[in-house]
C-alpha positions in Angstrom: -23.7 -56.1 33.4 -26.0 -52.7 33.1 -23.3 -49.6 32.6 -25.0 -46.3 33.4 -23.2 -42.8 33.2 -24.5 -39.6 33.2 -24.0 -37.3 29.9 -21.5 -35.1 31.9 -19.5 -38.0 32.3 -19.6 -38.9 28.5 -19.2 -35.4 28.0 -16.0 -35.4 30.0 -14.8 -38.6 28.5 -15.1 -37.2 25.0 -13.0 -34.0 25.9 -10.4 -36.6 27.5 -10.4 -38.1 23.8 -9.8 -34.9 22.3 -7.0 -33.9 23.8 -5.3 -37.3 23.0 -6.5 -37.7 19.4 -7.1 -33.9 17.9 -4.2 -32.0 18.9 -3.1 -31.3 15.3 -3.4 -28.4 13.5 -6.9 -30.2 11.3 -9.6 -29.1 13.2 -12.2 -31.3 13.3 -14.8 -28.8 14.4 -14.9 -29.9 18.0 -12.7 -27.8 20.1 -15.8 -26.7 22.3 -17.5 -24.3 19.5 -20.7 -24.6 17.6 -20.3 -25.8 13.6 -20.5 -22.4 12.8 -17.3 -21.5 13.9 -15.7 -25.1 13.0 -12.5 -23.6 11.1 -11.1 -21.7 13.6 -9.4 -23.1 16.7 -7.0 -25.6 16.3 -5.9 -25.1 12.5 -3.2 -23.0 13.7 -2.6 -25.3 16.9 1.2 -26.2 17.3 2.7 -29.6 17.2 0.3 -31.0 14.6 0.9 -31.9 10.6 1.4 -28.6 8.7 -1.5 -28.8 6.4 -1.4 -24.9 4.9 -0.4 -24.8 1.3 0.9 -21.4 1.6 -0.7 -19.5 -0.9 -1.2 -22.4 -3.6 1.0 -25.2 -4.8 4.8 -24.4 -5.0 5.9 -27.4 -6.6 3.9 -29.8 -8.3 4.2 -33.2 -10.1 5.3 -33.2 -13.2 1.9 -35.1 -14.6 0.0 -32.2 -13.5 1.1 -30.3 -16.9 -0.3 -33.1 -18.9 -3.5 -32.6 -20.5 -5.4 -34.3 -18.7 -3.7 -34.9 -15.4 -3.9 -38.3 -13.7 -5.5 -38.2 -10.2 -5.5 -41.2 -8.2 -8.7 -41.9 -5.4 -8.5 -44.3 -2.9 -12.2 -45.4 -1.5 -13.0 -48.0 1.8 -15.7 -50.1 -0.5 -18.3 -49.6 -2.9 -20.9 -51.8 -0.5 -22.3 -48.6 1.5 -24.3 -46.1 -0.9 -22.1 -43.6 0.5 -19.0 -44.5 -1.3 -21.3 -45.4 -4.4 -22.2 -41.6 -4.6 -18.8 -40.6 -3.3 -17.5 -42.6 -6.7 -19.7 -40.6 -9.1 -19.0 -37.3 -7.4 -15.0 -38.2 -8.3 -15.4 -39.3 -11.7 -18.1 -36.8 -12.8 -15.7 -33.9 -11.4 -12.5 -35.0 -12.7 -14.3 -35.2 -16.1 -15.7 -31.7 -15.9 -12.5 -30.3 -14.7 -10.0 -31.8 -17.0 -8.6 -34.7 -14.8 -8.4 -38.6 -15.6 -9.4 -40.1 -12.8 -8.9 -43.4 -11.3 -10.7 -45.0 -8.3 -9.4 -47.8 -6.1 -11.7 -49.3 -3.5 -10.0 -51.4 -0.4 -12.8 -53.5 0.4 -12.3 -51.8 3.9 -8.8 -53.1 4.4 -6.0 -51.4 5.6 -3.1 -52.7 4.0 -5.1 -53.0 0.4 -5.5 -49.6 0.6 -2.1 -48.9 1.8 -1.1 -51.2 -1.4 -3.2 -49.9 -4.2 -2.1 -46.5 -3.3 1.5 -47.6 -4.0 0.3 -48.9 -7.5 -1.2 -45.9 -8.4 1.6 -43.6 -7.0 3.8 -46.0 -9.8 1.8 -43.9 -12.0 2.8 -41.2 -11.1 -0.3 -39.1 -10.2 -0.8 -35.4 -10.2 -2.3 -35.7 -6.6 -4.3 -38.3 -4.5 -7.4 -38.1 -3.3 -7.7 -40.1 0.1 -11.0 -41.8 2.3 -9.2 -43.9 4.5 -10.6 -47.3 5.6 -9.2 -46.1 9.2 -8.2 -42.9 10.5 -4.6 -44.2 12.0 -3.6 -46.5 9.5 -3.7 -44.1 6.6 -0.9 -42.0 7.9 1.1 -44.3 6.5 -0.6 -44.1 2.8 -0.4 -40.3 3.4 3.4 -40.9 4.0 3.9 -42.7 0.9 2.3 -39.8 -1.2 4.6 -37.3 0.4 7.6 -39.3 -0.3 6.5 -39.7 -4.1 6.0 -36.0 -4.2 2.5 -36.5 -4.5 -0.1 -34.0 -2.8 -2.8 -35.4 -1.0 -6.5 -34.6 -0.4 -8.1 -36.5 2.4 -12.1 -36.8 2.6 -14.5 -38.0 4.9 -12.2 -39.8 7.3 -9.7 -37.7 9.4 -6.3 -39.2 9.0 -5.0 -39.7 12.5 -3.2 -36.4 13.7 -1.0 -37.9 16.0 0.1 -40.8 13.6 0.8 -38.2 10.6 3.3 -36.5 13.2 5.0 -40.0 13.8 5.2 -40.8 10.0 6.0 -37.0 9.6 3.6 -36.6 7.0 1.1 -33.6 5.7 -1.4 -33.4 3.7 -2.9 -30.1 1.7 -6.5 -30.6 2.8 -9.4 -32.1 4.6 -12.7 -31.8 3.3 -15.9 -33.1 5.1 -19.0 -32.9 6.9 -19.3 -30.8 9.7 -20.0 -33.7 12.1 -19.9 -31.7 15.4 -22.2 -29.3 14.1 -24.5 -32.6 13.0 -24.5 -34.3 16.3 -25.4 -30.8 18.1 -28.4 -30.7 15.8 -29.8 -34.2 16.2 -29.3 -33.5 19.8 -31.0 -30.3 19.6 -34.0 -32.1 17.7 -34.4 -34.5 20.7 -34.4 -31.4 23.4 -37.1 -30.1 21.0 -38.8 -33.5 20.6 -39.1 -34.8 24.3 -38.4 -31.7 26.4 -35.8 -30.1 27.8 -36.4 -32.3 31.3 -37.8 -35.2 30.1 -36.4 -38.6 31.5 -33.8 -40.2 28.3 -32.2 -43.6 28.6 -30.1 -44.0 25.4 -28.1 -46.0 23.6 -25.4 -45.1 21.3 -24.8 -47.2 18.2 -21.2 -45.8 16.7 -18.0 -46.7 15.7 -15.4 -45.9 18.3 -12.5 -46.3 15.8 -13.5 -43.6 13.5 -12.2 -40.1 14.5 -15.1 -38.2 11.9 -18.1 -40.5 13.9 -16.4 -40.0 17.5 -17.0 -36.1 16.6 -20.5 -36.6 16.0 -21.0 -38.7 19.4 -19.4 -35.3 20.9 -21.5 -32.9 19.1 -25.0 -34.9 20.3 -23.6 -35.7 23.8 -22.7 -31.4 24.1 -26.6 -30.6 23.3 -28.1 -33.6 25.1 -26.1 -32.6 28.2 -28.5 -29.5 28.8 -31.1 -32.1 29.6 -30.0 -33.1 33.3 -32.2 -36.2 33.4 -30.4 -37.6 30.8 -27.8 -40.8 30.7 -26.1 -43.2 28.4 -26.6 -46.7 29.3 -24.7 -48.2 26.8 -22.9 -48.1 23.5 -22.1 -50.5 21.0 -20.1 -50.8 17.9 -21.9 -51.2 15.1 -19.0 -51.0 12.6 -20.4 -48.6 10.0 -22.1 -51.8 8.3 -25.9 -52.6 8.9 -26.0 -56.5 9.8 -23.6 -55.8 12.3 -25.6 -52.9 13.9 -28.5 -54.8 13.6 -27.1 -57.6 15.7 -25.4 -55.5 18.6 -28.1 -53.3 18.9 -30.6 -56.2 19.1 -28.0 -57.3 22.2 -28.1 -53.7 23.4 -32.1 -53.4 24.1 -32.3 -56.8 25.4 -29.6 -56.0 27.9 -30.9 -52.7 28.6 -34.7 -52.4 28.8 -34.6 -48.7 29.9 -33.7 -47.4 26.9 -36.0 -45.0 25.0 -33.7 -43.0 22.7 -31.3 -44.6 20.0 -28.6 -42.4 18.7 -27.3 -43.8 15.5 -24.3 -41.9 14.6 -23.5 -43.8 11.0 -26.1 -44.2 8.0 -25.8 -48.2 8.6 -26.3 -47.6 12.0 -29.6 -46.1 11.7 -30.7 -48.6 9.2 -29.6 -51.6 11.2 -31.1 -50.4 14.7 -34.8 -49.4 12.8 -34.3 -53.3 11.7 -33.8 -54.2 15.3 -36.7 -52.4 16.6 -38.9 -54.3 13.7 -42.6 -53.2 15.4 -41.6 -52.0 18.4 -42.9 -48.3 18.9 -41.4 -47.3 22.6 -37.7 -46.7 21.6 -37.2 -43.5 19.4 -34.2 -43.4 16.8 -32.1 -40.0 16.2 -29.0 -40.1 13.8 -26.9 -39.8 10.8 -29.2 -41.0 7.6 -29.9 -44.0 5.7 -30.5 -42.9 2.4 -34.1 -43.3 1.5 -35.5 -44.5 4.3 -38.7 -42.6 5.1 -38.5 -40.9 9.0 -41.6 -41.9 11.2 -42.6 -41.7 14.3 -39.9 -43.8 15.6 -37.4 -42.6 13.0 -37.8 -39.3 14.0 -34.8 -37.5 12.9 -31.7 -37.4 10.7 -28.8 -35.3 9.0 -27.1 -36.4 5.7 -24.0 -35.8 4.1 -23.9 -35.2 0.4 -21.1 -37.4 -0.6 -21.4 -36.9 -4.4 -20.7 -33.5 -3.6 -17.8 -34.0 -1.9 -16.0 -36.3 -4.3 -17.2 -33.2 -6.7 -15.5 -30.5 -4.1 -12.3 -32.4 -4.0 -11.9 -32.3 -7.3 -12.6 -28.7 -8.1 -10.0 -28.3 -5.0 -7.2 -30.2 -6.9 -7.9 -28.0 -9.7 -7.7 -24.7 -7.5 -4.5 -26.2 -6.3 -2.8 -26.9 -9.5 -3.7 -23.8 -10.9 -1.8 -22.3 -8.3 -4.8 -21.1 -6.3 -5.3 -20.6 -2.2 -6.8 -23.5 -0.8 -8.0 -23.5 2.7 -6.3 -26.7 4.9 -10.1 -27.6 6.3 -13.7 -27.3 4.2 -16.7 -28.5 6.6 -19.8 -28.4 5.0 -23.5 -28.3 6.7 -25.3 -31.3 6.6 -29.1 -31.8 5.7 -32.1 -32.1 8.5 -34.6 -34.4 7.9 -37.8 -34.9 10.3 -40.8 -37.1 10.6 -43.0 -37.4 7.0 -39.2 -36.3 4.9 -37.3 -39.2 3.4 -33.7 -38.7 2.3 -33.6 -38.8 -1.5 -30.2 -40.8 -3.1 -27.3 -39.9 -2.1 -28.4 -38.6 1.0 -27.2 -40.4 3.5 -25.4 -41.3 6.9 
């Protein structure tokens, strides 16, 4: 059955979701503001996990005094080019900042990621850099590190704030893309390309279990809501995998022939959606970039993260923390915009 809802309804639903899941101290850039003010707002909210460093590290693990302190890094997979680039950033950043970096890869398994981190904690790291597989289960990983006296720096995937509170766990810092602003940028580009009042029948290829992806959807919806003739007719879960995104996009298009615009909120979703379209030219795709995929009249806009830089930046933040510097509880980085005729370089991915 075809399900149609106005973008106004979508925004209301997104606001309800935000109220339930983003009430903690870590601001994710939603909060009804544009990305330029993303570090304000919920950072000082009551009731959430305390991520402030209080002017630098008060108590560091003894291993931080080693000649080359050991830093544990936990990533979800290496099948996504995003994490291949991030792994390189961590390793290069570690070498440049005097750390011995070990990267463990969980093959998208929450339990495996927890077990890997527990194993690395036995080696008494100076810090843990965590890109969780999933937001909510990651709270148990943070708690394990807290219990071991190891400071936690998270990147890319936000650890669920309510789960952190339930665990009594805290992080030092979150670093990632300004996802809300990235979604907004693409929504604004859609309005520019189609016109402010064009008839838009939109299908989402997303990942509702990943908080950063939901935030991207909220940013896109926030911008496109300015068009009264836009509506979301379907939403499918691409699970951040190109093959799954290909399948569910095909099914979505078959069940909703009115769709003329696809919003793909991850790089793999974008790639899968483009494959599902094949030679069709009656539907346009906007989203987070599929690396090295040329933008065309059909694939008309994307925003890209730079995960290699993220990995390097997290290591630099750990160095700052170890050296007693002031570490911000949240760093949100801008995204690169690409339009028709341009091609994201290797490492510029969604």
